[in-house]
C-alpha positions in Angstrom: 139.8 163.6 107.4 137.9 165.7 109.9 135.9 168.8 109.0 136.8 171.7 111.3 134.5 174.4 110.0 131.8 175.2 107.4 131.0 178.6 106.1 127.9 179.2 104.0 126.8 182.4 102.2 123.5 182.6 100.3 122.8 178.9 100.4 119.0 178.7 100.9 118.2 179.7 104.6 121.9 180.2 105.4 122.5 183.8 104.3 125.8 184.1 106.1 126.8 181.6 108.8 129.9 179.8 110.0 130.1 176.7 112.2 133.5 176.3 113.7 135.2 173.7 115.9 133.0 170.9 114.6 133.4 167.8 116.8 133.8 164.2 115.5 130.2 163.6 116.6 127.8 166.5 116.1 124.1 166.5 117.0 121.8 169.1 115.5 118.4 170.1 116.9 115.9 172.7 115.7 112.3 173.3 114.7 110.9 172.0 111.4 112.1 174.2 108.6 115.0 175.7 110.6 117.6 174.3 108.2 118.8 170.9 109.5 118.2 169.1 106.2 119.7 172.1 104.3 122.9 171.9 106.3 123.2 168.2 105.4 122.4 169.0 101.8 125.5 171.0 101.5 127.5 167.8 101.5 124.9 166.1 99.1 125.2 169.1 96.8 129.0 168.9 96.6 128.6 165.1 96.0 126.2 165.7 93.2 128.5 168.3 91.6 131.2 165.6 91.4 128.8 163.1 89.9 127.6 165.5 87.2 127.8 169.2 86.8 127.0 172.2 89.0 124.1 173.0 86.8 122.7 169.5 87.3 123.1 169.6 91.1 121.3 173.0 91.1 118.5 171.7 88.8 117.9 168.9 91.3 117.2 171.5 93.9 115.0 173.8 91.8 117.7 175.6 89.9 120.0 178.4 91.0 117.3 180.9 92.0 115.8 178.4 94.4 119.1 177.7 96.1 120.2 181.3 96.3 118.9 182.9 99.5 116.0 185.2 99.3 117.1 188.8 99.5 120.7 187.5 99.1 123.6 189.6 100.1 125.2 189.4 96.6 124.5 187.4 93.5 126.6 184.2 94.3 126.5 181.2 96.6 129.6 180.5 98.7 130.5 177.2 100.3 133.8 177.0 102.2 135.0 173.9 104.1 138.0 173.6 106.3 139.2 170.1 107.2 142.2 168.3 108.7 144.0 166.0 106.3 147.2 164.0 106.5 149.6 165.5 104.0 153.4 164.8 103.9 153.7 163.4 107.5 151.5 166.1 109.1 147.9 166.9 109.7 147.3 170.1 107.8 144.3 172.4 107.7 143.0 172.5 104.2 140.5 175.0 102.9 138.2 174.4 99.9 136.2 177.4 98.7 133.6 177.3 96.0 131.7 180.3 94.6 128.8 179.7 92.2 126.9 182.3 90.3 124.5 182.6 87.3 125.5 184.3 84.1 123.1 184.8 81.2 120.8 182.2 82.8 123.5 179.6 83.1 125.0 178.3 86.4 128.8 178.8 86.4 131.7 178.2 88.9 132.9 181.8 89.5 135.8 180.8 91.7 137.2 177.6 93.1 140.2 177.4 95.4 142.0 174.6 97.3 144.7 175.8 99.7 146.8 174.9 102.8 149.9 176.0 104.6 153.1 174.3 103.6 154.8 175.2 106.8 153.9 176.2 110.3 154.1 179.9 109.5 153.0 182.0 106.6 149.9 182.3 104.5 148.1 179.3 103.0 149.3 178.4 99.5 146.7 177.9 96.7 147.3 174.5 95.1 144.3 174.8 92.9 142.7 178.0 91.7 140.1 178.4 88.9 138.0 181.3 87.9 135.4 181.1 85.1 136.6 177.7 83.9 140.3 178.7 83.7 143.1 178.2 86.2 145.9 176.1 87.4 146.8 173.2 89.8 150.2 172.5 91.3 151.7 169.2 90.3 154.7 169.0 92.7 152.9 170.2 95.9 154.7 167.6 98.0 158.1 169.0 97.2 158.2 171.0 100.5 161.8 172.0 100.0 160.8 174.0 96.9 160.1 177.7 97.2 156.7 178.9 96.1 158.2 180.1 92.9 159.6 176.7 92.1 156.3 174.9 92.4 155.0 173.8 89.0 151.6 175.0 87.9 149.8 173.3 85.2 147.2 175.5 83.5 143.9 174.0 82.4 140.4 174.8 81.1 137.2 173.2 82.3 133.6 173.7 81.3 132.2 176.8 83.2 129.6 174.6 85.1 132.1 171.9 86.1 134.2 171.7 89.2 138.0 171.7 88.5 138.1 169.3 91.4 136.1 166.9 89.3 138.2 167.2 86.2 141.7 167.4 87.8 140.8 165.3 90.8 140.8 162.2 88.7 144.5 162.7 87.9 147.1 161.4 90.4 149.6 164.2 89.8 147.2 166.7 91.4 147.5 165.2 94.8 145.4 167.7 96.9 142.6 167.8 94.4 142.7 164.0 93.9 142.6 163.3 97.7 139.7 165.7 98.4 137.7 164.4 95.4 138.0 160.9 96.8 136.9 162.1 100.2 133.8 163.8 98.9 132.9 160.8 96.8 133.1 158.7 100.0 130.7 160.9 102.0 127.4 159.3 103.0 124.3 161.4 103.4 121.6 158.9 104.5 118.2 159.0 103.0 117.1 155.7 104.3 113.6 154.3 103.3 112.4 151.2 105.0 110.2 150.3 102.0 113.3 150.4 99.8 115.2 148.1 102.1 112.5 145.4 102.3 111.8 142.7 99.8 113.6 140.6 97.2 116.6 142.1 95.5 118.7 141.1 92.5 121.8 139.4 93.7 124.1 141.8 91.8 125.0 145.4 92.4 126.8 147.5 95.0 127.4 145.2 98.0 130.3 146.6 100.0 128.5 149.7 101.3 124.9 150.5 102.2 123.4 152.8 99.7 121.9 156.2 100.7 118.3 154.8 100.5 119.2 151.3 102.0 117.8 149.5 98.9 120.8 147.2 98.8 120.6 146.0 102.5 120.3 142.3 101.6 123.4 142.5 99.3 125.5 144.3 102.0 124.4 141.8 104.6 125.4 138.9 102.4 128.8 140.5 101.7 129.4 140.9 105.5 128.1 137.4 106.1 130.5 135.9 103.5 133.6 138.1 103.8 133.5 139.7 107.3 132.0 137.0 109.5 133.2 138.5 112.8 131.6 141.8 111.9 128.4 140.2 110.9 128.3 138.1 114.1 128.9 141.3 116.1 125.9 142.9 114.4 123.8 139.9 115.3 124.9 140.0 118.9 123.9 143.6 119.2 120.5 142.9 117.4 119.8 140.1 119.9 120.3 142.5 122.8 118.2 145.3 121.4 115.4 143.7 119.5 113.5 141.1 121.6 113.2 137.7 119.9 115.7 138.2 117.1 118.0 135.1 117.3 119.5 135.2 113.8 119.4 137.0 110.4 120.2 135.3 107.2 120.7 136.8 103.7 119.1 134.0 101.7 119.5 133.4 98.0 116.1 132.1 96.8 115.5 129.5 94.1 114.6 132.2 91.6 118.0 133.9 92.0 116.8 136.8 94.1 118.2 137.7 97.5 116.2 138.4 100.6 116.6 138.7 104.4 115.2 136.1 106.7 114.8 136.9 110.5 114.8 134.0 113.0 112.7 134.5 116.1 113.9 132.3 118.9 110.3 131.3 119.7 109.7 129.7 116.3 111.4 127.2 114.1 110.6 128.8 110.7 112.2 132.2 110.0 110.3 135.2 108.8 110.9 137.1 105.5 111.8 140.7 106.0 108.5 142.0 104.8 106.9 140.4 108.0 109.1 142.0 110.6 108.6 145.4 112.1 109.9 148.7 110.7 112.0 149.2 113.8 113.7 145.8 113.4 114.7 146.6 109.7 115.9 150.1 110.6 118.0 148.9 113.6 119.7 146.2 111.4 120.3 148.8 108.6 121.9 151.2 111.1 124.2 148.5 112.5 125.2 147.4 108.9 126.1 151.1 108.2 127.9 151.7 111.5 129.9 148.5 111.5 131.1 149.0 107.9 134.7 147.6 107.7 135.6 150.6 105.5 133.8 153.5 107.1 132.8 156.7 105.4 134.9 159.7 106.3 131.7 161.6 106.8 128.3 160.2 107.8 125.1 162.3 107.9 121.9 160.8 109.3 118.5 162.6 109.8 116.2 161.7 112.7 117.5 158.2 113.5 115.0 157.8 116.3 112.0 157.3 113.9 110.5 153.8 114.3 112.8 153.0 117.2 111.9 152.5 120.9 112.9 155.5 123.1 115.0 153.4 125.4 117.3 152.5 122.5 118.4 156.1 122.0 121.2 156.1 124.5 122.8 153.0 123.0 122.2 154.3 119.4 123.9 157.5 120.3 126.9 155.6 121.7 127.1 153.6 118.4 127.3 156.8 116.5 130.0 158.1 118.9 132.0 154.9 118.4 131.8 155.3 114.7 133.1 158.9 115.1 136.5 157.3 116.1 136.7 156.1 112.5 134.8 158.8 110.6 133.0 162.0 111.4 129.2 161.8 112.2 126.5 164.5 111.9 123.0 163.6 113.2 119.8 165.6 113.4 117.1 164.7 115.9 113.8 165.6 117.3 114.2 163.2 120.2 114.9 164.4 123.7 115.9 160.9 124.6 118.6 160.9 121.9 119.7 164.4 123.0 120.0 163.2 126.6 122.7 160.9 125.4 124.7 163.7 123.9 127.5 165.6 125.5 127.6 169.4 125.9 130.4 169.9 123.2 128.5 167.7 120.7 125.3 169.7 120.4 124.2 172.8 118.4 120.8 174.1 117.6 119.4 176.1 114.7 117.3 179.3 115.1 115.2 180.8 112.3 115.3 184.6 112.6 113.8 187.0 110.1 113.7 184.2 107.5 117.3 183.1 107.9 119.0 180.6 110.1 121.6 181.0 112.8 123.7 178.3 114.4 124.3 178.2 118.1 126.5 175.9 120.2 125.3 174.4 123.5 128.8 174.7 125.0 128.8 178.5 124.4 125.6 179.1 126.4 126.5 179.8 130.0 123.1 178.8 131.4 123.0 175.5 129.7 126.6 174.8 130.7 125.8 175.6 134.3 122.8 173.3 134.4 124.8 170.5 132.8 127.5 170.8 135.5 124.7 170.4 138.1 123.6 167.1 136.5 120.9 168.1 134.1 120.7 166.5 130.6 120.4 168.3 127.3 117.1 166.7 126.2 115.4 167.9 129.4 116.8 171.4 129.0 115.7 171.5 125.4 112.1 170.4 126.3 112.0 173.1 129.1 112.9 175.8 126.6 116.5 176.6 127.5 117.6 176.3 123.9 116.6 179.9 123.1 114.9 180.3 119.7 114.7 176.6 119.0 111.0 176.3 120.0 108.8 176.8 117.0 106.2 178.6 119.0 
């Protein structure tokens, strides 16, 4: 799956924006408060809607009135995502549209549609359509020899604050809904905390994928060490090149049954427990565990990966994200000119806060930036010199 475009209407600072032609690796820059975290939170919001209800996802963010844009153009929130997905021997452009409103003080799903074209020509066909908790989903959508009239619709009811995608997406017979639900559940919006990753951990729990906070880092390291030895060794090789002195890392099961990480410095015989190594060392190891995941996430969002890392590592870190983008899409926000210097023209956009609302601009669409890049400049330098119009907070 690859997200092609995102349209947001009345979602916090995004009163009405659309980001098209999204590359596999996208780097976002902008001043504090311009909306970088909010853009990432769109994916977290949809993820939370599937875990619970729309009401619960809104409550987590201060309830409906805090998510609805100030001076909103209308009384509802619209999220629309277009993505490429392999369906019946072809990559098809699928559109998922979700409109949320508030009625009598309760958050409701006003409209929810999942659609794509069955053929090269013609209008997209709606394979899932719900309004106010009632609607239908097509159960024989892969019968492409059928006419639109011959497609079978199964009518259902869901709770007004529940996504039909959540209810029907669990059922195999609703193939488009089922596939998109699984993709959303596999998205990873990183909220990594070094303090959560350190220290002893119980030796049970989620071990195949790094959690959003990184609190299961020793468990995932042990899983890779035991079941994906080549991948784990590759991570160690990269660590040895980028962090001076790190010769080995061992996920160690202690006598009390708890799991911890031990880092071996080549200068000493006795390894160090993870609580005695630097924040940068922990963070670099966690990023490599995430990026070398044998089963990558279809979408990975990471905020400010440069924190606690040495500036000269930015070029290599950007390349690691770009390599991951060959397996799953990556969105990264940054305040680092060094990281931005490693990005390509088509990979960068910036956010501009204007009259209280955010606009999105693409570096490749700016003639002056494009010309300077052709002459050998780098994006981080141009950003610092003020060529990203409106991005400077002053």
